[in-house]
C-alpha positions as CSV (number, residue, x, y, z in Angstrom):
1,M,6.6,-8.9,23.6
2,T,7.0,-5.8,21.4
3,P,3.9,-3.9,20.2
4,H,4.6,-5.1,16.6
5,L,4.8,-8.7,17.7
6,I,1.6,-8.4,19.6
7,A,-0.2,-7.0,16.6
8,S,1.2,-9.8,14.4
9,V,-0.1,-12.4,16.8
10,A,-3.5,-10.6,16.9
11,I,-3.7,-10.8,13.1
12,S,-2.9,-14.5,13.1
13,L,-5.5,-15.2,15.8
14,T,-8.1,-13.2,13.8
15,L,-7.4,-15.3,10.7
16,L,-7.5,-18.5,12.6
17,I,-10.8,-17.6,14.3
18,S,-12.2,-16.7,10.8
19,G,-11.5,-20.3,9.7
20,R,-8.3,-20.1,7.8
21,A,-4.6,-20.1,8.5
22,P,-2.6,-17.0,7.8
23,Q,-0.6,-17.0,4.6
24,E,3.1,-16.1,4.7
25,G,3.5,-12.4,4.3
26,E,0.1,-11.4,5.6
27,E,1.6,-9.9,8.7
28,Y,2.9,-7.0,6.6
29,F,-0.6,-6.1,5.4
30,P,-2.9,-6.0,8.5
31,L,-6.6,-6.5,8.3
32,E,-8.5,-3.2,7.8
33,R,-12.0,-2.3,8.9
34,D,-14.6,0.3,8.0
35,G,-13.6,3.6,9.7
36,D,-9.8,2.9,9.9
37,H,-7.7,5.9,8.9
38,R,-4.0,6.9,8.4
39,E,-2.1,10.1,7.9
40,Y,1.1,10.5,5.9
41,S,3.5,13.4,5.4
42,V,4.2,13.9,1.7
43,M,7.2,15.4,0.0
44,F,7.1,16.2,-3.7
45,L,10.4,16.9,-5.5
46,A,10.7,18.2,-9.1
47,P,13.3,20.3,-10.9
48,T,10.6,22.8,-12.1
49,V,9.1,23.5,-8.6
50,G,11.7,22.4,-6.1
51,V,10.5,20.7,-2.9
52,L,6.8,20.9,-1.9
53,K,5.3,19.4,1.3
54,G,1.8,18.2,2.0
55,R,-0.2,15.5,3.7
56,M,-2.2,12.5,2.6
57,A,-5.1,11.1,4.6
58,T,-6.5,7.6,3.8
59,R,-9.7,6.2,5.3
60,I,-11.8,3.1,4.9
61,D,-15.2,4.4,3.9
62,G,-17.7,1.6,4.0
63,T,-18.2,-1.5,1.8
64,E,-19.6,-2.2,-1.6
65,T,-20.5,-5.4,-3.5
66,I,-19.1,-5.5,-7.0
67,N,-19.4,-8.5,-9.3
68,G,-20.6,-10.6,-6.4
69,N,-17.7,-9.8,-4.1
70,K,-17.6,-7.6,-1.0
71,Y,-15.0,-4.8,-1.1
72,L,-13.8,-2.1,1.3
73,K,-13.7,1.3,-0.2
74,Q,-10.5,3.3,0.5
75,V,-10.4,7.0,0.0
76,E,-7.1,9.0,-0.4
77,V,-7.0,12.8,-0.1
78,I,-3.8,14.8,-0.6
79,S,-3.6,18.4,0.7
80,G,-1.0,21.1,0.3
81,L,0.0,20.0,-3.2
82,P,-1.7,21.2,-6.4
83,E,-3.4,19.0,-8.9
84,F,-3.9,15.9,-6.8
85,P,-7.6,15.1,-6.8
86,A,-9.1,12.7,-4.2
87,N,-8.7,9.1,-5.3
88,F,-10.5,5.9,-4.2
89,T,-10.1,2.2,-4.7
90,Y,-12.0,-0.9,-3.7
91,F,-10.1,-3.8,-2.2
92,R,-10.7,-7.3,-0.7
93,R,-8.5,-10.0,0.6
94,D,-8.5,-13.8,0.5
95,K,-6.0,-16.6,0.9
96,K,-4.6,-15.8,-2.6
97,G,-3.9,-12.1,-1.9
98,I,-5.2,-8.5,-1.8
99,H,-7.3,-7.7,-4.9
100,I,-8.1,-4.2,-6.1
101,I,-10.6,-2.4,-8.4
102,D,-9.6,1.2,-9.3
103,G,-12.4,3.6,-8.5
104,D,-11.8,5.8,-11.5
105,G,-12.5,3.1,-14.1
106,N,-15.8,2.1,-15.6
107,T,-14.8,-1.5,-16.3
108,K,-14.7,-2.6,-12.6
109,T,-11.8,-4.9,-13.5
110,E,-10.2,-6.6,-10.5
111,Y,-6.4,-7.3,-10.3
112,T,-4.2,-8.9,-7.6
113,A,-2.0,-6.2,-6.1
114,I,-0.3,-8.4,-3.4
115,P,-0.1,-12.1,-3.8
116,F,-0.1,-14.6,-0.9
117,P,2.0,-16.3,0.2
118,L,4.6,-13.5,-0.1
119,K,8.3,-14.0,0.9
120,V,11.6,-12.5,0.1
121,G,12.6,-13.1,-3.5
122,T,9.0,-13.3,-4.7
123,S,8.4,-11.4,-8.0
124,W,5.0,-10.6,-9.5
125,T,3.4,-8.4,-12.2
126,V,0.4,-6.1,-11.8
127,R,-1.5,-5.1,-14.9
128,N,-4.5,-2.8,-14.7
129,P,-6.2,-0.6,-17.3
130,N,-3.8,2.3,-16.8
131,D,-0.4,0.8,-16.0
132,Y,2.0,-2.1,-15.7
133,R,4.3,-2.8,-12.8
134,Q,6.9,-5.5,-12.0
135,Y,7.3,-6.0,-8.2
136,R,9.9,-7.8,-6.1
137,A,10.1,-8.5,-2.4
138,E,13.6,-7.4,-1.8
139,G,14.3,-8.2,1.8
140,I,13.7,-7.7,5.5
141,E,15.2,-4.5,6.8
142,T,15.1,-2.0,9.7
143,L,13.6,1.3,8.5
144,E,15.1,4.3,10.4
145,L,13.2,7.6,10.2
146,F,14.1,11.0,11.8
147,D,12.4,10.2,15.1
148,R,11.8,6.5,15.2
149,K,12.6,3.1,13.6
150,Y,10.7,0.1,12.6
151,E,12.3,-3.4,12.6
152,R,11.6,-6.4,10.4
153,C,10.1,-4.3,7.6
154,L,9.4,-5.9,4.2
155,K,11.0,-3.8,1.4
156,V,9.2,-4.2,-2.0
157,S,10.5,-2.5,-5.1
158,Y,8.9,-2.0,-8.4
159,M,9.3,-0.6,-11.9
160,G,7.0,-0.2,-14.8
161,K,4.8,2.3,-16.8
162,S,1.8,4.4,-15.9
163,M,0.0,6.5,-18.5
164,E,3.0,5.8,-20.9
165,K,5.5,7.2,-18.3
166,S,8.3,5.1,-16.8
167,L,7.9,4.6,-13.0
168,K,10.0,3.1,-10.3
169,G,9.7,3.0,-6.5
170,Y,9.7,1.0,-3.3
171,S,7.8,0.7,-0.1
172,Y,8.4,-0.6,3.5
173,N,5.7,-2.5,5.4
174,C,6.1,-3.3,9.1
175,P,4.5,-6.4,10.7
176,G,1.2,-5.5,12.4
177,V,1.4,-1.9,11.2
178,G,1.3,-1.9,7.4
179,Q,2.9,0.6,5.0
180,I,5.3,3.0,6.8
181,K,7.0,4.5,3.8
182,K,6.4,4.7,0.0
183,V,8.5,6.3,-2.8
184,I,7.2,6.9,-6.3
185,E,9.5,8.3,-9.0
186,V,9.2,9.2,-12.7
187,P,13.0,9.4,-13.5
188,G,14.1,12.8,-14.5
189,A,10.7,14.4,-13.8
190,W,9.5,14.0,-10.2
191,R,9.7,12.0,-7.0
192,M,7.2,11.6,-4.1
193,E,7.8,10.3,-0.7
194,F,5.0,9.2,1.8
195,V,5.8,8.6,5.5
196,L,3.3,7.4,8.0
197,D,2.6,9.9,10.8
198,K,-0.6,8.7,12.4
199,R,-3.0,5.8,12.4
């Protein structure tokens, strides 16, 4: 058995022990716990500045109850790039999907970021106080990086608007691992790439 398959089986067993069957697509978004952390290399490209490189660290920093639901708090910090303040979100998951509250808003409005079940061909819309995005699960692909590759990754693409600017991008999530690569682009202005280094 490969490490990714073992992790997927472990996630399924955890969900079964918790009293519910896993939904299709959950294997691409592993369960997270307080204290979990990840590190990503970041590349920022813009005509005005060229190529800049930095790092992003994410960590699960405790739990909080909001509107009667228990959420994990995720903190993101980007270093090496100017004008990127620390960001945090609250998220929870249930059989219907992964639900998020943006940490920088005062309304504490929840939205569903990832719906379950999730399979290739699924499209969904995410609306929150600051933006609108249309997502689509494009397919299952092998993601080849400079020094490694990940098989059976779910590729999700999106397009929409954020703070009145057009956005597009995509991400790759690997079973039992989670997000390996993410690309965000404001066409004609800038592009950012995030690649998982450490977890």
